C-alpha positions as CSV (number, residue, x, y, z in Angstrom):
1,M,120.4,49.9,95.7
2,T,120.0,53.0,97.7
3,T,122.9,55.1,99.0
4,T,122.6,58.1,101.2
5,N,125.1,60.8,101.3
6,S,125.8,61.9,104.8
7,A,126.3,65.5,103.7
8,T,122.8,65.7,102.2
9,A,121.0,63.5,104.8
10,H,119.0,65.6,107.2
11,T,118.7,64.1,110.7
12,G,116.6,66.9,112.1
13,T,119.0,67.8,114.9
14,P,120.1,71.4,115.2
15,V,123.8,72.3,114.6
16,T,125.7,73.1,117.8
17,L,129.1,74.6,118.0
18,T,131.8,73.4,120.2
19,R,133.9,75.8,122.2
20,R,136.6,75.6,119.5
21,G,134.0,76.3,116.8
22,R,132.7,79.4,118.6
23,L,136.3,80.6,119.1
24,V,137.0,80.3,115.4
25,L,133.7,81.7,114.3
26,L,133.6,84.7,116.6
27,G,137.1,85.1,118.0
28,L,139.1,85.1,114.8
29,P,137.3,88.1,113.2
30,V,137.5,90.0,116.4
31,L,141.2,89.3,116.6
32,L,141.7,90.4,113.0
33,A,139.8,93.6,113.6
34,V,141.9,94.4,116.7
35,A,145.1,93.8,114.8
36,A,143.9,96.1,112.0
37,V,143.1,98.9,114.5
38,L,146.5,98.5,116.2
39,A,148.3,98.6,112.8
40,G,146.4,101.8,111.9
41,L,147.3,103.4,115.2
42,L,150.9,102.5,114.7
43,L,151.0,104.1,111.2
44,A,149.3,107.2,112.5
45,S,151.7,107.6,115.4
46,A,154.7,107.0,113.2
47,S,153.6,109.9,110.9
48,L,153.5,112.2,113.9
49,F,157.1,111.4,114.8
50,N,158.5,111.7,111.3
51,Q,162.2,112.8,111.5
52,A,162.5,114.0,107.9
53,Q,161.4,117.6,108.1
54,A,162.4,120.6,106.1
55,S,164.8,123.1,107.6
56,T,165.5,126.7,106.7
57,A,169.0,126.5,108.1
58,E,171.8,126.8,105.6
59,Q,173.3,123.4,104.7
60,P,177.0,123.0,105.0
61,G,178.8,122.5,101.7
62,V,181.9,123.0,99.8
63,S,183.0,126.4,98.7
64,A,184.1,126.2,95.1
65,V,185.2,128.4,92.3
66,E,184.8,127.8,88.5
67,V,188.0,127.3,86.5
68,A,188.2,127.0,82.8
69,V,190.6,124.2,81.7
70,D,193.5,125.5,79.5
71,P,195.4,123.3,77.1
72,G,197.9,121.2,79.0
73,D,196.1,121.5,82.3
74,T,195.8,118.3,84.4
75,L,193.9,117.5,87.6
76,W,197.2,117.7,89.5
77,S,197.9,121.2,88.1
78,L,194.4,122.4,88.9
79,A,194.6,121.0,92.4
80,Q,198.0,122.6,93.0
81,D,196.7,126.0,91.9
82,A,193.4,125.7,93.9
83,P,192.9,128.4,96.5
84,T,193.0,125.9,99.4
85,D,195.6,124.6,101.9
86,D,194.5,121.0,101.6
87,D,196.7,118.2,100.3
88,V,196.9,118.1,96.5
89,R,195.5,114.5,96.4
90,E,192.5,115.5,98.5
91,V,191.8,118.4,96.2
92,M,192.0,116.2,93.2
93,A,189.5,113.8,94.7
94,A,187.2,116.7,95.6
95,I,187.4,118.1,92.0
96,T,186.6,114.6,90.6
97,E,183.6,114.3,93.0
98,L,182.3,117.9,92.5
99,N,182.3,117.5,88.7
100,N,181.2,113.9,88.5
101,L,184.3,113.1,86.5
102,D,184.8,109.4,85.5
103,S,188.2,110.1,83.9
104,S,191.2,112.2,84.6
105,Q,191.3,113.4,81.0
106,L,190.3,117.1,80.8
107,Q,189.2,119.0,77.6
108,P,190.4,122.5,77.0
109,G,187.6,125.0,77.5
110,E,185.8,122.7,80.0
111,V,184.6,124.6,83.1
112,L,185.2,122.7,86.4
113,H,184.3,123.5,90.0
114,V,187.5,123.6,92.2
115,P,187.3,123.7,96.0
116,A,188.3,126.9,97.7
117,D,188.7,127.8,101.4
């Protein structure tokens, strides 16, 4: 019994491509190349319009003085004595933020930055 595999049988006719076959074989690589060039141009142009640029201008910030914590001092008392006209609660929040405090407990001898006008 002889069987022939159609994949290995040679009929002697040349292979011809259909329109869809030519499109896939030739058009797809061209399309991928064009997409790669466009992506490269997009990245190059984005780097020219980069908004994050260094500046020599002075950055606005908070003026502060250093204060050593005395025994019995609290955030409230330091905020009341701060050389600013702001509300005491706002000054307390600023002291907490400036010094990265995670608690309102202060240790005598600790040096804190306190906002000043």
